[in-house]
C-alpha positions as CSV (number, residue, x, y, z in Angstrom):
1,M,-46.1,-59.2,-8.3
2,V,-46.7,-60.8,-4.9
3,A,-48.0,-58.5,-2.2
4,L,-46.0,-58.3,0.9
5,S,-47.2,-57.9,4.5
6,P,-45.8,-55.1,6.5
7,V,-43.5,-57.5,8.4
8,G,-42.4,-59.0,5.1
9,G,-41.7,-55.5,3.7
10,V,-39.6,-54.6,6.7
11,R,-37.7,-57.8,6.4
12,Q,-37.0,-57.3,2.7
13,A,-35.8,-53.7,3.4
14,G,-33.5,-55.0,6.1
15,R,-32.0,-57.6,3.8
16,L,-31.6,-55.0,1.1
17,F,-29.7,-52.7,3.5
18,A,-27.6,-55.7,4.6
19,L,-26.6,-56.3,1.0
20,F,-25.6,-52.7,0.6
21,L,-23.4,-52.9,3.7
22,D,-21.8,-56.1,2.3
23,V,-21.1,-54.4,-1.0
24,F,-19.5,-51.5,0.8
25,R,-17.4,-53.8,3.0
26,L,-16.3,-56.2,0.2
27,T,-15.4,-53.4,-2.2
28,F,-12.1,-52.9,-0.4
29,R,-11.3,-56.6,0.0
30,R,-8.9,-58.3,-2.4
31,P,-8.9,-59.7,-5.0
32,F,-10.9,-57.1,-6.9
33,Q,-12.6,-58.5,-10.0
34,F,-11.2,-55.9,-12.4
35,R,-12.0,-57.8,-15.6
36,E,-15.6,-58.3,-14.5
37,F,-15.8,-54.6,-13.7
38,I,-14.6,-53.6,-17.1
39,Q,-17.0,-56.0,-18.9
40,Q,-20.0,-54.9,-16.9
41,A,-19.1,-51.2,-17.3
42,W,-18.8,-51.7,-21.1
43,F,-22.1,-53.6,-21.2
44,V,-24.0,-51.0,-19.1
45,A,-22.6,-48.2,-21.2
46,S,-23.4,-49.9,-24.4
47,V,-27.1,-50.4,-23.6
48,T,-27.6,-46.9,-22.1
49,I,-25.5,-44.3,-24.0
50,V,-27.7,-44.0,-27.1
51,P,-31.1,-44.1,-25.2
52,T,-29.8,-41.6,-22.7
53,A,-28.7,-39.1,-25.5
54,L,-32.0,-39.5,-27.3
55,V,-34.0,-39.0,-24.1
56,A,-32.0,-36.0,-23.1
57,I,-32.9,-34.0,-26.2
58,P,-36.6,-33.9,-25.7
59,F,-36.0,-33.3,-22.0
60,G,-34.0,-30.2,-22.7
61,A,-36.4,-29.2,-25.4
62,V,-39.5,-29.5,-23.2
63,I,-37.8,-27.6,-20.3
64,A,-36.7,-24.8,-22.7
65,L,-40.1,-24.5,-24.3
66,Q,-42.0,-24.4,-21.0
67,L,-39.6,-22.0,-19.4
68,G,-39.5,-19.8,-22.5
69,S,-43.2,-19.5,-22.6
70,L,-43.4,-18.7,-18.9
71,A,-40.5,-16.2,-19.0
72,R,-42.3,-14.3,-21.7
73,Q,-45.4,-14.0,-19.6
74,I,-43.6,-12.6,-16.7
75,G,-41.0,-10.6,-18.6
76,A,-37.9,-12.5,-17.6
77,Q,-36.6,-13.6,-21.0
78,S,-33.0,-12.9,-19.9
79,F,-33.1,-15.7,-17.4
80,I,-34.3,-18.5,-19.7
81,G,-30.8,-19.9,-20.2
82,A,-30.0,-19.9,-16.5
83,A,-33.3,-21.5,-15.5
84,S,-33.0,-24.2,-18.2
85,V,-29.5,-25.1,-17.1
86,L,-30.6,-25.3,-13.4
87,A,-33.5,-27.6,-14.3
88,I,-31.4,-29.9,-16.5
89,V,-28.3,-30.1,-14.3
90,R,-30.0,-30.3,-10.9
91,E,-33.0,-32.5,-11.7
92,A,-33.5,-33.8,-15.2
93,S,-30.0,-35.3,-15.9
94,P,-29.8,-37.4,-12.7
95,I,-33.3,-38.6,-13.1
96,V,-32.8,-39.5,-16.8
97,C,-29.6,-41.4,-15.9
98,A,-31.2,-43.2,-13.0
99,L,-34.3,-44.3,-15.0
100,L,-32.2,-45.7,-17.9
101,I,-29.6,-47.3,-15.6
102,A,-32.4,-49.0,-13.7
103,G,-34.5,-49.9,-16.7
104,A,-31.7,-51.1,-19.0
105,G,-28.7,-51.9,-17.0
106,G,-30.4,-52.9,-13.7
107,S,-32.9,-55.2,-15.4
108,A,-30.1,-57.0,-17.3
109,I,-28.1,-57.4,-14.0
110,C,-31.2,-58.8,-12.2
111,A,-31.9,-61.2,-15.0
112,D,-28.3,-62.4,-15.2
113,L,-28.0,-63.1,-11.4
114,G,-31.5,-64.5,-11.3
115,S,-30.7,-67.0,-14.0
116,R,-27.5,-68.0,-12.2
117,K,-29.6,-68.4,-9.0
118,I,-32.1,-70.7,-10.5
119,R,-29.4,-72.8,-12.1
120,D,-27.8,-73.2,-8.7
121,E,-24.6,-71.4,-9.7
122,I,-24.9,-69.0,-6.7
123,D,-25.2,-71.9,-4.3
124,A,-22.3,-73.7,-5.9
125,M,-20.1,-70.6,-5.5
126,E,-21.0,-70.5,-1.8
127,V,-20.2,-74.2,-1.3
128,L,-16.8,-73.5,-2.9
129,G,-16.2,-70.7,-0.5
130,I,-16.5,-67.9,-3.1
131,S,-18.5,-64.9,-2.1
132,P,-21.1,-64.2,-4.8
133,V,-21.3,-60.6,-3.5
134,Q,-17.6,-60.0,-3.9
135,R,-17.3,-61.9,-7.2
136,L,-20.5,-60.8,-9.0
137,V,-22.3,-58.0,-7.2
138,V,-19.4,-55.6,-6.3
139,P,-18.2,-55.2,-9.9
140,R,-21.7,-54.6,-11.2
141,V,-22.5,-51.9,-8.5
142,L,-19.2,-50.1,-9.3
143,A,-19.8,-50.4,-13.0
144,C,-23.3,-48.9,-12.7
145,T,-22.1,-46.1,-10.5
146,L,-19.3,-45.2,-12.9
147,V,-21.5,-45.2,-15.9
148,A,-24.3,-43.3,-14.1
149,V,-21.8,-40.4,-13.3
150,A,-20.5,-40.3,-16.8
151,L,-24.0,-40.4,-18.4
152,N,-25.0,-37.5,-16.1
153,G,-22.4,-35.3,-17.8
154,L,-23.6,-36.4,-21.2
155,V,-27.2,-35.6,-20.3
156,C,-26.1,-32.1,-19.1
157,V,-24.3,-31.4,-22.3
158,V,-27.0,-32.8,-24.7
159,G,-29.9,-31.4,-22.7
160,T,-28.4,-27.9,-22.5
161,A,-27.6,-28.0,-26.3
162,G,-31.2,-29.1,-27.0
163,G,-32.6,-26.4,-24.9
164,Y,-30.5,-23.8,-26.6
165,F,-31.5,-25.0,-30.0
166,F,-35.3,-25.0,-29.3
167,N,-35.2,-21.8,-27.4
168,V,-33.2,-19.8,-30.0
169,V,-34.5,-21.5,-33.2
170,L,-38.1,-22.2,-32.4
171,Q,-38.9,-19.4,-29.9
172,G,-36.7,-16.7,-31.4
173,G,-34.6,-16.2,-28.3
174,T,-31.3,-14.3,-28.3
175,P,-28.2,-16.6,-28.3
176,G,-26.1,-14.2,-26.4
177,A,-28.7,-13.7,-23.6
178,Y,-29.2,-17.5,-23.3
179,L,-25.5,-18.1,-22.9
180,A,-24.8,-15.1,-20.8
181,S,-27.4,-16.0,-18.3
182,F,-25.8,-19.3,-17.4
183,S,-23.8,-17.6,-14.6
184,A,-26.7,-15.5,-13.3
185,L,-28.4,-18.2,-11.3
186,A,-26.3,-21.4,-11.8
187,Q,-23.3,-22.2,-9.8
188,L,-20.7,-25.0,-9.7
189,P,-22.2,-26.8,-6.6
190,D,-25.3,-27.4,-8.8
191,L,-23.2,-29.6,-11.0
192,Y,-21.7,-31.3,-8.0
193,A,-25.1,-32.0,-6.7
194,G,-26.2,-33.5,-9.9
195,E,-23.2,-35.8,-10.1
196,L,-23.7,-36.8,-6.4
197,K,-27.3,-37.7,-7.3
198,A,-26.2,-39.8,-10.3
199,F,-23.6,-41.5,-8.1
200,I,-26.1,-42.4,-5.4
201,F,-28.8,-43.4,-8.0
202,G,-26.3,-45.8,-9.7
203,I,-25.6,-47.6,-6.4
204,I,-29.3,-47.9,-5.6
205,A,-30.2,-49.3,-9.0
206,A,-27.4,-51.8,-9.0
207,V,-27.9,-53.0,-5.4
208,V,-31.7,-53.4,-5.8
209,A,-31.2,-55.3,-9.1
210,S,-28.6,-57.5,-7.5
211,Y,-30.7,-58.2,-4.4
212,K,-33.7,-59.2,-6.4
213,G,-31.6,-61.3,-8.8
214,L,-29.8,-63.2,-5.9
215,N,-33.2,-64.0,-4.3
216,A,-35.1,-65.0,-7.5
217,G,-36.9,-68.3,-7.4
218,G,-39.6,-70.3,-9.1
219,G,-37.9,-70.8,-12.4
220,P,-37.8,-68.5,-15.4
221,K,-41.2,-66.9,-14.3
222,G,-39.6,-66.0,-11.0
223,V,-36.7,-64.3,-12.7
224,G,-39.1,-62.3,-14.8
225,D,-41.0,-61.3,-11.7
226,A,-37.8,-60.3,-10.0
227,V,-36.8,-58.1,-12.9
228,N,-40.2,-56.4,-12.8
229,Q,-40.0,-55.8,-9.0
230,S,-36.4,-54.5,-9.1
231,V,-37.4,-51.8,-11.7
232,V,-40.4,-50.8,-9.7
233,I,-38.6,-50.7,-6.4
234,T,-35.7,-48.8,-7.9
235,F,-38.0,-46.1,-9.4
236,L,-39.7,-45.6,-6.0
237,L,-36.4,-45.4,-4.1
238,L,-34.9,-43.0,-6.7
239,F,-37.7,-40.5,-6.5
240,F,-37.7,-40.6,-2.7
241,V,-34.0,-40.2,-2.4
242,N,-34.0,-37.4,-5.0
243,F,-36.5,-35.5,-2.8
244,V,-34.3,-36.0,0.3
245,I,-31.1,-34.9,-1.5
246,T,-32.7,-31.9,-3.0
247,A,-34.2,-30.8,0.3
248,V,-30.8,-31.2,2.0
249,Y,-29.0,-29.4,-0.8
250,F,-31.2,-26.3,-0.6
251,Q,-30.6,-26.1,3.1
252,I,-26.8,-26.4,2.8
253,V,-26.0,-24.5,-0.4
254,P,-27.7,-21.0,-0.6
255,A,-29.2,-19.9,-3.9
256,K,-27.0,-17.6,-5.9
257,G,-27.7,-14.0,-5.3
258,S,-29.6,-14.6,-2.0
């Protein structure tokens, strides 16, 4: 990975933000590439559904095991279910979705656009008066966003089920207490916050991947470097944005029972 100077980093950030604005502006411009959107959504979903479900199970299990052990130490066994659901819905599910969208879907998007760039297909589209952002980037961004929101719901269900199984079966918890405590601390805005995070994370992953793909150069090696950089940059942005959203959420939505 090529190191960037501070000025180069600021320039890259500005170009990335400009691409985000172009995507937002061109999303509402006709004609909308509906067929490309469906194809990309199906592709991203096909490469992320199974890994997401498999990753969600150990996430839910680890959270349930850790919280179950801690709850027994402080005598709060009745809140294991609520705490597990909060941890999964608020934090674990959006992060899992974002990492897999960026790692699987985003890398494929970056490689596809990068290969088009080095074959001069992007330049040819611009010469013909076709906007590559409207034709190629917008459908991919919307597809990643849609799939990320849907996968977030899948992770919530699978992670909660996995936490229930490991807490009740392996730790000897009470099924009724686990289920009844859902409403003790959790509330509907927690799910809304998780879906909002998944929505924003999907946009970030797709825009970063598209940006690095459209600016790839140097042949196949340059495409590989662009894919690597897109994944790393996306991960850093996701964790930073997750911190900001969580901090703002706690200021806006009061905790239940407070």
